[in-house]
C-alpha positions as CSV (number, residue, x, y, z in Angstrom):
1,M,82.2,143.5,126.2
2,P,85.6,143.3,124.6
3,H,86.2,140.3,122.4
4,D,89.8,139.3,122.2
5,H,91.6,136.7,120.1
6,D,95.0,135.1,120.6
7,H,96.7,133.3,117.7
8,H,99.9,131.4,118.4
9,G,103.1,131.6,116.4
10,H,103.3,127.8,116.4
11,S,103.1,125.9,113.2
12,H,100.0,123.7,113.1
13,T,100.5,122.1,109.7
14,P,100.9,118.3,110.3
15,P,103.8,116.5,108.7
16,S,102.8,115.3,105.2
17,N,104.4,111.8,105.6
18,N,104.3,111.6,101.8
19,A,107.0,108.9,101.6
20,A,105.3,106.8,104.3
21,F,101.9,106.9,102.6
22,A,103.3,106.3,99.2
23,I,105.3,103.2,100.3
24,G,102.4,102.0,102.5
25,V,99.9,102.2,99.7
26,T,102.2,100.5,97.2
27,L,103.2,97.6,99.5
28,N,99.6,96.9,100.6
29,L,98.0,97.2,97.2
30,G,100.5,94.7,95.8
31,F,99.9,92.4,98.7
32,V,96.1,92.6,98.2
33,V,96.5,91.4,94.6
34,A,98.7,88.5,95.8
35,E,96.3,87.5,98.6
36,V,93.3,87.5,96.1
37,V,95.2,85.3,93.6
38,Y,96.5,82.8,96.1
39,G,93.4,82.9,98.3
40,L,91.3,81.8,95.3
41,S,93.7,79.1,94.3
42,A,94.0,77.8,97.9
43,H,90.3,78.2,98.6
44,S,91.2,80.1,101.7
45,L,88.6,82.5,103.2
46,A,91.2,83.6,105.7
47,L,93.4,85.0,102.9
48,L,90.5,86.5,101.0
49,S,89.1,88.1,104.1
50,D,92.5,89.5,105.0
51,A,92.7,90.8,101.4
52,G,89.4,92.6,101.8
53,H,90.8,94.1,105.1
54,N,94.0,95.2,103.4
55,L,92.1,96.7,100.5
56,S,90.1,98.8,103.0
57,D,93.4,99.8,104.6
58,V,94.7,101.0,101.2
59,F,91.5,103.0,100.8
60,G,91.9,104.3,104.3
61,L,95.5,105.3,103.6
62,L,94.5,107.2,100.5
63,I,91.7,109.0,102.3
64,A,94.0,110.0,105.2
65,W,96.7,111.1,102.8
66,G,94.3,113.2,100.8
67,A,92.8,114.7,104.0
68,I,96.2,115.8,105.3
69,H,96.8,117.8,102.0
70,I,93.3,119.1,101.8
71,G,93.5,120.2,105.5
72,K,96.4,122.6,104.5
73,S,94.0,124.7,102.4
74,L,93.9,128.4,103.5
75,P,90.8,129.9,105.2
76,T,88.3,131.7,103.0
77,K,85.4,134.0,103.7
78,R,83.0,131.1,103.4
79,R,85.2,128.4,105.1
80,T,86.8,130.4,107.9
81,Y,88.7,127.4,109.2
82,G,89.8,126.2,105.8
83,L,89.2,122.5,105.3
84,R,90.8,121.3,108.5
85,R,87.9,119.2,109.5
86,S,88.4,116.9,106.5
87,S,91.0,115.0,108.5
88,I,88.2,114.2,111.1
89,L,85.9,113.1,108.4
90,A,88.6,110.9,106.9
91,A,89.3,109.2,110.2
92,L,85.5,108.6,110.7
93,T,85.1,107.3,107.2
94,N,88.0,104.9,107.6
95,A,86.5,103.4,110.8
96,I,83.1,103.0,109.2
97,V,84.5,101.3,106.1
98,L,86.6,99.0,108.1
99,L,83.6,97.8,110.2
100,I,81.5,97.3,107.0
101,V,84.3,95.1,105.6
102,V,84.4,93.1,108.9
103,G,80.6,92.5,108.5
104,G,81.2,91.0,105.1
105,I,84.0,88.8,106.4
106,M,82.0,87.4,109.2
107,W,78.9,86.7,107.0
108,E,81.0,84.7,104.6
109,A,82.8,82.9,107.4
110,I,79.6,81.7,108.9
111,G,78.5,80.3,105.5
112,R,81.8,78.4,105.3
113,F,81.0,76.5,108.5
114,F,78.0,74.9,106.7
115,H,79.8,74.6,103.4
116,P,83.5,74.0,104.2
117,E,86.1,73.9,101.4
118,T,89.5,72.3,101.3
119,V,92.3,74.8,102.1
120,A,95.9,74.6,100.8
121,G,97.7,75.1,104.1
122,S,101.1,75.7,102.5
123,T,99.9,78.5,100.3
124,V,98.2,80.2,103.3
125,I,101.5,80.0,105.3
126,W,103.7,81.6,102.7
127,V,101.3,84.4,101.7
128,A,100.5,85.2,105.3
129,A,104.2,85.2,106.2
130,A,104.7,87.8,103.4
131,G,101.9,89.8,105.0
132,V,103.7,89.8,108.4
133,V,106.7,91.4,106.8
134,I,104.8,94.0,104.6
135,N,102.5,95.1,107.4
136,T,105.3,95.4,109.9
137,V,107.3,97.6,107.6
138,S,104.1,99.7,106.9
139,A,103.4,100.1,110.6
140,L,107.0,101.3,111.3
141,L,106.5,104.0,108.7
142,F,103.7,105.6,110.7
143,M,105.1,104.9,114.2
144,A,106.7,108.4,114.7
145,G,103.6,110.4,113.8
146,R,100.9,108.3,115.6
147,E,100.9,110.6,118.7
148,R,100.3,113.8,116.8
149,D,97.5,112.9,114.4
150,L,94.5,110.6,114.7
151,N,94.8,109.8,111.0
152,I,98.4,108.6,111.4
153,K,97.4,106.8,114.5
154,G,94.6,105.0,112.6
155,A,97.1,104.0,109.8
156,F,99.6,102.7,112.4
157,L,96.9,100.7,114.3
158,H,95.7,99.2,111.0
159,M,99.1,98.1,109.9
160,A,100.2,96.8,113.3
161,G,96.9,94.9,113.6
162,D,97.3,93.4,110.1
163,A,100.8,92.2,111.0
164,A,99.4,90.4,114.1
165,V,96.5,89.0,112.1
166,S,98.8,87.7,109.4
167,L,101.0,86.0,112.0
168,G,98.0,84.3,113.3
169,V,97.1,83.1,109.8
170,V,100.6,81.6,109.5
171,F,100.0,79.5,112.6
172,I,96.6,78.4,111.3
173,G,98.2,77.3,108.1
174,F,100.5,75.0,110.0
175,A,97.5,73.8,112.1
176,I,95.5,72.9,109.0
177,R,98.4,71.0,107.5
178,A,98.9,69.1,110.8
179,T,95.3,68.3,111.6
180,G,93.4,68.6,108.3
181,W,90.7,70.7,110.2
182,H,89.6,73.0,107.4
183,W,87.0,74.6,109.6
184,L,89.9,76.4,111.2
185,D,89.9,78.7,108.2
186,P,86.5,80.3,108.7
187,A,87.0,80.2,112.5
188,V,90.2,82.3,112.0
189,S,88.3,84.6,109.7
190,I,85.8,85.4,112.5
191,L,88.7,85.8,114.9
192,I,90.3,88.3,112.4
193,G,87.0,90.2,112.3
194,G,86.9,90.4,116.1
195,V,90.5,91.7,116.2
196,I,89.6,94.3,113.6
197,V,86.5,95.5,115.5
198,W,88.5,95.7,118.8
199,G,91.2,97.7,117.2
200,T,88.8,100.0,115.2
201,W,86.3,100.8,117.9
202,G,88.5,103.4,119.7
203,L,89.2,105.1,116.4
204,L,85.5,105.2,115.6
205,R,84.6,106.5,119.0
206,E,87.3,109.2,119.0
207,S,86.7,110.4,115.4
208,L,82.9,110.4,116.0
209,N,83.4,112.5,119.1
210,L,85.6,115.0,117.2
211,A,83.0,115.2,114.4
212,M,80.4,116.1,117.1
213,D,82.7,118.8,118.6
214,A,83.5,116.9,121.8
215,V,86.5,117.8,123.8
216,P,89.6,116.0,122.2
217,A,90.6,112.9,124.2
218,G,93.9,114.3,125.3
219,I,92.5,117.4,127.0
220,D,90.9,117.5,130.5
221,P,88.2,120.2,130.4
222,H,88.0,120.3,134.2
223,A,91.8,121.0,134.4
224,V,91.5,123.8,131.8
225,E,88.6,125.4,133.7
226,E,90.5,125.2,137.0
227,Y,93.5,126.8,135.4
228,L,91.5,129.6,134.0
229,A,89.6,130.2,137.3
230,G,92.9,130.4,139.1
231,L,94.3,133.2,137.0
232,A,95.0,136.5,138.8
233,G,92.1,138.9,138.4
234,V,89.6,136.3,137.2
235,R,86.5,136.1,139.3
236,A,84.5,133.6,137.3
237,V,84.7,131.4,134.2
238,H,81.7,130.5,132.0
239,D,80.7,129.5,128.4
240,L,83.9,127.4,128.1
241,H,84.0,125.4,124.9
242,I,86.9,123.1,123.7
243,W,86.7,121.2,120.4
244,G,88.9,119.7,117.7
245,M,89.4,121.8,114.5
246,S,91.1,118.8,112.9
247,T,92.8,115.6,114.1
248,T,95.9,117.6,115.1
249,E,94.5,121.0,116.2
250,S,92.1,122.1,119.0
251,A,90.3,125.3,119.7
252,L,88.9,127.1,122.8
253,T,86.4,129.9,123.5
254,V,85.6,131.2,127.0
255,H,84.2,134.1,128.9
256,L,86.4,135.4,131.8
257,V,84.8,137.7,134.3
258,M,87.5,140.2,135.4
259,P,86.3,143.3,137.4
260,Q,89.7,144.9,136.6
261,P,90.6,143.7,133.1
262,P,94.1,144.0,131.7
263,T,95.0,147.2,130.0
264,D,97.2,145.6,127.3
265,D,97.5,142.4,125.4
266,K,100.3,140.8,127.5
267,F,97.7,138.9,129.6
268,L,96.1,137.4,126.4
269,H,99.5,136.5,124.9
270,H,100.7,134.8,128.1
271,L,97.4,132.9,128.5
272,G,97.5,131.7,124.9
273,H,101.0,130.5,125.4
274,E,100.2,128.6,128.6
275,L,97.1,127.0,127.1
276,H,99.2,125.7,124.2
277,E,102.0,124.5,126.4
278,Q,99.9,122.9,129.1
279,F,96.9,121.6,127.2
280,E,98.0,121.7,123.5
281,I,95.1,124.1,122.6
282,D,96.0,126.1,119.6
283,H,93.3,128.5,118.6
284,I,92.2,130.7,121.5
285,T,89.3,133.1,121.7
286,I,88.7,134.9,125.0
287,Q,85.9,137.3,125.9
288,I,86.5,139.5,128.9
289,E,83.6,140.8,131.0
290,H,83.6,143.3,133.8
291,G,81.0,141.4,135.8
292,N,78.6,144.4,136.3
293,A,75.7,143.6,138.7
294,D,73.2,145.2,136.4
295,V,74.2,143.2,133.3
296,T,74.1,139.4,133.1
297,C,75.7,137.4,130.2
298,H,72.9,135.3,128.7
299,Q,75.5,132.5,128.1
300,E,76.5,132.3,131.7
301,P,74.3,129.3,132.7
302,A,76.0,126.0,132.2
303,H,73.1,124.5,130.2
304,V,73.2,127.4,127.6
305,V,75.2,126.9,124.5
């Protein structure tokens, strides 16, 4: 059985976004320090919880930034795909760390309901307002690349979510000043945790799916199979596998039964081009079988991997 490969002439190296990451890390790290200082002085759990969230974002940005550079490493005899999967592990790590931080925020917030502290509403307002500006700027830095890379998407969602959360804290600061209801501070902390979980859950699910070699979210495997089955000369399609090599690249292997297989590489090159253009699948490996009645491919049954 001939075993054919098609490698595209497209560049798969994701943009480094060095400036975006550097600015984002610097702005958010400085803001974390300010939130801790003013959160302690104002006795505001909302500010301290948001500081913990922002610190996890700094950690996440550093991991994503490092993973993008590590993922550019060349293949070796031992690691034939290079270290591309590091970007998937980075996205998964970011999601898990963020959820752990949320657990700590909610635990502390519940305790504050039973032991409330006086909160300086004015300090909360001004610090949170600064957070709106910083997180909005940070989100805009990652807006352009969010559709191409799950890591960039994660960074964008975190920064955009932080901006929304900080805006909510501003309103709560005004509410505390107007009403004197200091229980609003832990209540908002729990609300912040809920917003973070809601925004992170999709990132966790998608990164976990990629880590388990699931079909990337943007690819319809049924459409790919129908396309392959409809090719001229193809009698059957089996052993189709599609998975993410990284957060920006996908791969495919498949067996095509062709009683009269092509005599040159034009078919493979055209097929590789179409799979890339229609489904954004980059690394293609195709095995062509004649479909002889006396020989059965042991990988033909759908339940066999």
